[in-house]
Steps between C-alpha positions, in 0.01 A plus 500: 500500500673190631775313324497128564737211440328163513549127481226305325453126496416362157287198414809284451622604850774724359550845653476818294650830622356831385439866582178701475307796634180295548517145633136409436508626141831325432377165629192538279723582199717195563193278516345643183714250307618757249865581444423818305596845620601521864420140587779255572551233235627253759192513721265487200614143439511399869152581630350552749711762675450596864686764697713341769674802654557870434702790636441873456781745422511876442569532128486313172879502485516336845243241390707407195818472707332277758336292227844447342649396836223244557529363147867418572397284798486122468162329520549390862562858608185619320301229680648624825405861417141385453497320836698767685440836328717690750803328346475766228686739731802267520495454123488878450789548741713234325427660161579846644152633428466801728143612426223426751270205450200650671253216520465131443164382382293289737234242423547498121336160483189632675462809279233503234393765248 
C-alpha cells in the first residue's frame, strides 16, 4: 500500500493539500461534491478538483508529517512544488523530515480512470 501526499488545484484556482492511500479514489471523492464522511468540506465548495502533484512516502505517519509541512508553505511555494516536484526534498530537509520520499508522481494531468 502506498501513502501519498498531494496538491490539488480547485475550481477557484486555490491549492488543497491532502494525504491518501489511493490518489484516483481521493480525486473522485473530492469531485463528488459531498462534504460528508471522509470528503473535504473545502473542496466540496470549490469544484472541480484536479490533482496537480503527489509524492509517495513509506507510512501514514510520514504522509501526515509531510502534509503538515506543505500546509505551512505559502501559496507561491506550493505553486513552485507543482512546477518543480523535486523541491520537496529541500522542503523536507528544511523541516528536518528524515524519512524517504520514494517517488514523485509523473503525468498526473494525463492520467485517467
